[in-house]
N, C-alpha and C positions, 0 to 999 in steps of 0.2 A: 220526182222520179218514181217509177213503178217497176216492181219485179214480178210477182205473181199474185199480188194481194187484191183480188177482184172485190172481195167484200169491203176492204178498207177504202177502195176507190168509191164504191157506192156510198159508204158512210160519209166520206168526205164531200161528195157531191150533194147528198141530201142535207148535210149540216150547213154547208156554206153557199148553196146555190143562190139564195136570196141576197147574199152579201158580197158576191164576187162577180166581176164582169166576165172573165174568161178563165178557164182552167187549161193550162198548157201541159200536155202529157207527152213526155218523151220516153219511148220504149226502145230498148236495144235488142238486137238479135243475138248478142253475145253476152256472157256473164263477165264480171270484172276480172275473172281469171282467163278469159278468152275462149271458153267453151260455148258451143251453140245452145240456144234456148228458144222456146216458142214465143211468138208474139201474142201473148194471151189477151192483151187489151184489144188488139186488132181483131183477133179471132172471136172475141166475145163482144164486139162493138154494139150489137143490137140490144144487149142487156141494158145498156145505158141510154137508150133512145130518148127517154124523158129529159135528158140533160144535154143532148147533142148540140143545141143552139149555143151553148156556152163552152163546149169542149173543142180544143184545138189539139189534134193528134199529130205526132211527128215520129216517124221511124228514124232512129239515129243514123246519121251518115258518117262514115269513117273516111277522113281525107286520105288521098293516095300516099301522102308522105307521113302518115301517122304510124309511128313505130314506138309503141309503149315499152318503156323500160321497167316500169313498176305497175302493179295492179291498180294503184291509185290513178295512173294516167288515164285509164279507161273511165274511171269514175268521174274525174275532172272533165273529160271530154263530154260525157253525157250531161253533167250539170250545166256546163257552159253552152251546150247545144240548145237549151231552153231559150237562150238569148241569141247566140250567134247564128244558129241555123234556122230558128223560127221567126224572130222579129223581122228580119229583112224581107220575109215572104208575106207578111201580113198586109191585107188590103182593106179598103173601105173603113167601116166603123171599128175594125179590129186594130187599125194602126194606132200605136201608143202615142199619148200626148205628154208633153213635159209635165213632170210632177206626178204622173200616174204611179200608184203603189205597185211594187213588184214583191211578191212573196216567194221565197225559194224554200221548198220543203220536199221531203220524201212523203210518199202517199200515207204512211202511218203516223205522220205528224199533223194533227188536226187542230188548227186554231179554234178558239171559242168564237161564236158569232159576235159576242160583245167586243172581242179584240179587233175584229174586222171593222166594226163601227168606229172604234178609236182610230184606227189607221186611216179611215176614209175622212175623218172629220178633224183630226188634230195634227199639228206639226210633230215630227219625231226625228231622232238622230238618223244620220245617213246610213249607219250600220246598226240596225236595231235587232236585238235578239229577243225572240218571243219564247221565253223559257216555259217549259211544259211539264205537267205532271207526268212522271216517268213510270209506266207500268211494264210488267214483263209477263209473257205468256197469255195473260188476260188482264182485265181490269180488276181482278181479284188480288193481284200482287203489286204493291207500290214499292218502287225502288227506294231503299234507304239513302239518305244523303241529299245532295243538291238536286234541283230540278234538271231536266234534260235541256241543254243549252241550244236548242233548235226549235223551230226554224228561224230564218232571218228575213227581215224586210228592208227594203230600200225604196228609192223613188227613181223614176225614169228621167235621165238627164241627157238623152241622145245616145246614139250608137257608140260614140267615142268616149263619153264621160261616165256612163252608167257603170257601176261596179259589177263585174262579172259574177254570175252565180257561184262559181267555184271559189273565188276570192271572198265573196260575202260569207259563204259557209265556213271557210277556214280562218277568216279574220285577217287575211294577208292581202297583198296587192296595194296599189295606190302609193301614196307618199307615206313612208314609215312614220315620220314625226307627227302626222295628222291622224293616224289610225285610231289611237286611244281617244282622241278628242271627238271623233266621229261616232264612237260606240255608245250604246245605251242598252238597257235591259228592261223588258216589261215582264214581270213575274206572273206566274199562274195564268199564262196567256193561252194555254191549249192543253191537249192530251197527246201523249206518245205511248203507244203500246208496241213493244218490240217482240218479235217472234210470236205474234198472236195469230196462229194458223188453225184453220178448220180441219186440215188433214196432215197426217204424218208426212205424206209425199211432199206437200208444200214446205214443211219444215226442212226436209232433207234437200229440196231444191234450193231453198234460201241459203243453206249452209254451203252448197256447192258454188254459190255465187259470191261468197264473202271475199273481200279484198285480203283478209288475213287467212292465208292458206292453212295455217296450223289448226284453225278452228274447224276444218273439214276433214280431219284425220279419221281413220276407220273407227277408232275406239269411241269417238264422239257420235258416230252415225248409228250406233246400236239403238234399235227402236225401244227396247225395254229401258235402257238408260235415259233416253229422251223422255219417255212417258213418266218415269219416276221423277225426273227433275221438274217437269211441267206440273205434275200432280202435287208435289210438295212445295213448289215455289222456291227451288234452289237453283243456283247457276249451273248449267250443264257443263261448263268448262272449269268449274271450281275456282273461279276468280274471287279472291278474298274481298275485294272492294265491292262486289256485287251481291248484296243481300237484300231481302225483300220483306215487307210487312204485309200480312194478310188483311185485306179490308173486307169485312163481312157486309153484305147487302149494300154495296157501293151504289150511290145515286148520283155521284158527280161524273156524269157520262154524257156523251152526245145524245140528244133526245131520241134519235131513231133506235138506239140500243135499249132505252127504257120502254119504247113503244113496241118493240119486236123482240122481247126477251127470249122467247122460245127459238126463234130463227137464229139469233146470235148467241145462243146459250154458251158456246165454247169461249166466247169473249168474257163471260161473266162467271163461269163455274167450271173448274178443271178437276173436281174432286173424285169423280167416279173412276171405274177401272179403265175406261177408255181414255182418260185424261183429256176428254173433250174432243178427241180425234175421231172422225167418222170412219177412218180406215184402219183403226187399231182396236184390239189386238189382231 
């Protein structure tokens, strides 16, 4: 799923292009809270021209009887659309085959290329979690505690038997007694960088789209407060469980970040007065 993270989409495409058959990109015209938003991938489609042969773009369709009672309902709809709205329309070489690997991820959850080779060549549990190094604001701040328990992988078993992306993500669905038996974890399988934005405007837009409405309160949208949190590597919302360790000169990164450090400087260093934002102060 993609919100406004154009740079992360490019990083994902560059990192995984040689290891993935197709990238299914579902973009919604509404935030998870129901507000309208731009279709930034569609509007910037030409930027990714080098990868178009493997990109499958889909604008989220809202069923006529869709009446969300929770913010999560919109998120579930968008995740499942990757399968329910896209797969039936695939033709030719894009039609999935039994046993094809399906990876369900947000755009800022990037598996390692070595992980993709493992998935392509080895048998794995039906509900496999690819736990990822968990960074915040930039690859300078590593989240303390367990790895990020996403993304997930499964295999294609037809339209009726394949685990839906939403169920795969949350670990539910299917036969309850079998769920735990179907699960497995591959550690250090990728990178996740949350709230790694080039501009303050992108940061604020992401906050507006959160399923958790309390995280978008006015006090948290103060630009100076955001810049201070990003610069210091502290949680903007003051959550006690979210602390970070500064990693100096981190080299455990997608290769394109190492090769284009100046271009992606905001993902590597947030220390100056701008906190890495091109539109702040």
